[in-house]
TIVO-48876 format. One record per atom (N, C-alpha, C): x, y negated, z; residue in three letters. Coordinates in steps of 0.2 Angstrom, whole numbers, plus 2048, in hexadecimal, padded with zeros to 3 digits. Layout:
N
XYZALA;...
end
This chain:
67
989BC4AD1MET;989BC7AD5MET;98DBC4ADAMET;98FBC3AE0ARG;993BC2AE3ARG;997BC8AE8ARG;99FBC7AE6ILE;9A2BCDAE6ILE;9A8BC9AECILE;9ABBCFAF0LEU;9B0BCCAF5LEU;9B5BD2AF5LEU;9B9BD1AF3ILE;9C2BD5AF2ILE;9C5BD5AF9ILE;9C5BDAAFDLEU;9CABDAB02LEU;9D1BDDAFFLEU;9D6BDAB01SER;9DEBDDAFDSER;9E3BDAB01SER;9E7BE0B02GLN;9EEBDDB05GLN;9F2BD9B00GLN;9F0BDAAFATYR;9F6BD6AF5TYR;9F1BD0AF1TYR;9F3BCDAEDTYR;9F0BC7AE8TYR;9F5BC3AE7TYR;9F2BC2AE0ALA;9F8BBCADDALA;9FBBB6AE1ALA;A00BB4AE1PRO;A05BB5ADFPRO;A08BBBADEPRO;A07BBFAE3GLU;A0CBC7AE4GLU;A0CBC9ADCGLU;A10BCDADDPRO;A0FBD1AD5PRO;A0BBD7AD5PRO;A08BDAAD9GLU;A03BDFAD9GLU;9FEBDDAD7GLU;9FCBDEACFALA;9F8BDCACCALA;9F0BDFACBALA;9EFBE4ACEILE;9E8BE6ACCILE;9E3BE2AD1ILE;9E2BE1AD7PRO;9DDBDDADBPRO;9DDBD5AD7PRO;9E2BD4AD5THR;9E1BCCAD0THR;9DFBCEACBTHR;9E0BD3AC6GLU;9DDBD5AC0GLU;9D5BD7AC1GLU;9D5BD9AC5LEU;9CDBDCAC7LEU;9C8BD5ACALEU;9CABD1ACEALA;9C7BCCACFALA;9C6BC6ACAALA;9CCBC5AC5GLN;9CABC2AC0GLN;9C6BC4ABAGLN;9C7BCCABAGLY;9C2BCEAB4GLY;9BBBCEAB8GLY;9B9BCDABELEU;9B3BCCAC1LEU;9B0BC5ABELEU;9B4BC2AC0VAL;9B3BBCABEVAL;9B0BB9AB8VAL;9B5BBDAB3ARG;9B3BBCAADARG;9ACBBFAA9ARG;9AABC5AAFARG;9A3BC7AACARG;99FBC2AAFARG;99FBBCAB3GLY;999BB8AB7GLY;998BBAABDGLY;99EBBDAC0HIS;99BBBEAC8HIS;99EBBAACCHIS;99CBB8AD2GLU;9A0BB3AD6GLU;9A5BB8ADAGLU;9ACBB8ADCVAL;9B0BBBADFVAL;9B3BB6AE3VAL;9B4BBAAEATHR;9B8BB7AEFTHR;9BDBBDAF2THR;9C4BBCAF3VAL;9C8BC1AF3VAL;9CDBBEAFCVAL;9CCBC1AFFPHE;9CEBC1B06PHE;9D5BC6B07PHE;9DBBC1B08THR;9E1BC7B07THR;9E5BC2B0DTHR;9ECBC5B0EGLY;9F1BC2B10GLY;9F5BBEB0DGLY;9F8BBAB11PHE;9FCBB3B0EPHE;A02BB8B0APHE;A04BB5B03PRO;A08BB8AFFPRO;A0FBB9B02PRO;A10BC0B01ASN;A18BC2B05ASN;A1CBC8B00ASN;A16BCCAFCTYR;A1ABD2AFBTYR;A1FBD0AF5TYR;A26BD3AF4PRO;A28BD9AF7PRO;A2DBD7AFDPRO;A2EBD1AFDTYR;A34BCFB03TYR;A33BCEB09TYR;A2DBCCB0AGLY;A2ABCDB11GLY;A2BBC4B15GLY;A2CBC1B0ELYS;A2CBB8B11LYS;A25BB5B0CLYS;A22BB1B10ILE;A1DBAEB0EILE;A1FBA9B07ILE;A1DBAAB02TYR;A1EBA7AFCTYR;A1DB9FAFDTYR;A21B9CAF9GLU;A23B93AF8GLU;A1CB91AF7GLU;A1AB8CAFAGLY;A12B89AFAGLY;A0DB8BAFEGLY;A11B91B02TYR;A09B92B05TYR;A0EB93B0DTYR;A0BB90B13ARG;A0DB91B19ARG;A08B95B1EARG;A0AB97B22LEU;A08B9EB27LEU;A02B98B2ELEU;9FBB99B29ARG;9F7B96B30ARG;9F1B9AB2FARG;9EBB96B33LEU;9E6B9CB35LEU;9E4B9FB2DLEU;9E2B9AB29TRP;9DFB9DB23TRP;9E0B96B1ETRP;9E2B99B18GLN;9E2B94B11GLN;9DDB95B0CGLN;9DAB91B0ALYS;9D6B92B04LYS;9D7B8FAFBLYS;9D7B91AF8GLU;9D7B90AF1GLU;9D5B93AECGLU;9D2B91AE5LYS;9CFB93AE1LYS;9D5B95ADBLYS;9D5B9BADAALA;9D9B9EAD3ALA;9D6BA0ACFALA;9D7B9EAC8ASP;9D2B9FAC2ASP;9CCBA2AC3ASP;9C8B9DAC6GLY;9C2B9FAC8GLY;9BFBA4ACFGLY;9C4BA6AD1VAL;9C5BABAD8VAL;9C6BA6ADEVAL;9C1BA7AE1ASN;9C2BA5AE9ASN;9C7BA8AEEASN;9CDBA5AEFVAL;9D3BABAF3VAL;9D3BA7AFAVAL;9D2BACAFFLEU;9D2BAAB06LEU;9D9BAEB08LEU;9DDBAAB0CTYR;9E2BADB0FTYR;9E3BAEB17TYR;
end
């Protein structure tokens, strides 16, 4: 099954629920894509290694992540 998760928070941010959900679904054999904002919680500054741009795509632990 192909699943899209829309979440304000996702790894590397400390809010774990969306990350654990996505990784659990991948372990069960689903294709998961997460659409989220650039990581900046809780300090309000974009994490090192990320730049503010139109979008960024990466694959983390089998999950497609779109920022």
